[in-house]
C-alpha positions in Angstrom: 0.0 0.0 0.0 1.2 3.5 -0.8 1.6 5.5 2.4 0.9 8.7 0.6 -2.6 7.7 -0.6 -3.3 6.6 3.0 -2.3 10.0 4.2 -4.7 11.7 1.9 -7.6 9.6 3.3 -6.5 10.4 6.9 -7.1 14.1 6.2 -10.3 13.8 4.3 -12.8 16.6 4.8 -16.5 16.0 4.0 -19.5 18.3 3.7 -23.1 17.6 4.9 -24.1 16.0 1.6 -21.1 13.6 1.7 -22.3 12.0 4.9 -24.6 9.7 2.9 -21.9 8.4 0.6 -19.3 8.1 3.4 -21.4 6.8 6.2 -24.9 6.1 4.9 -26.4 9.0 6.9 -28.9 11.1 4.9 -28.7 14.9 5.3 -32.0 15.2 7.1 -31.1 12.4 9.5 -27.7 13.9 10.0 -29.2 17.3 10.9 -31.8 15.7 13.3 -29.8 13.0 15.0 -26.1 13.7 14.8 -25.0 17.2 14.1 -25.8 18.7 17.5 -25.1 15.6 19.6 -22.8 16.2 22.5 -19.3 15.4 21.6 -20.0 15.1 17.8 -17.1 16.7 15.9 -17.6 20.3 15.0 -17.2 21.4 11.4 -14.0 23.3 10.5 -14.1 27.0 9.3 -14.9 25.9 5.8 -18.1 24.1 7.0 -16.7 20.7 6.4 -16.1 17.9 8.9 -12.9 15.9 9.5 -14.0 12.4 8.3 -11.7 10.3 10.6 -13.0 12.2 13.6 -16.6 11.6 12.5 -15.9 7.9 11.8 -14.3 7.5 15.3 -17.3 9.2 17.0 -19.8 7.0 15.0 -17.9 3.8 16.0 -18.0 4.9 19.7 -21.8 5.7 19.5 -23.1 2.7 17.5 -25.9 2.2 20.0 -27.7 5.4 19.0 -31.1 4.8 17.5 -32.7 7.1 15.0 
């Protein structure tokens, strides 16, 4: 595996509409159930989220129900 391509994935930033393709979370569901949850990663200044932080949070909160 090429370490450089892995590095690019590690720093991936995603917008609200990317949550479905990345994590299977629809935009309306994201806004209702995830976005304002305590501890959920905050978006950066450009309004995008750091994907690895979101993934880690989701893994730690798998028992959430919609």
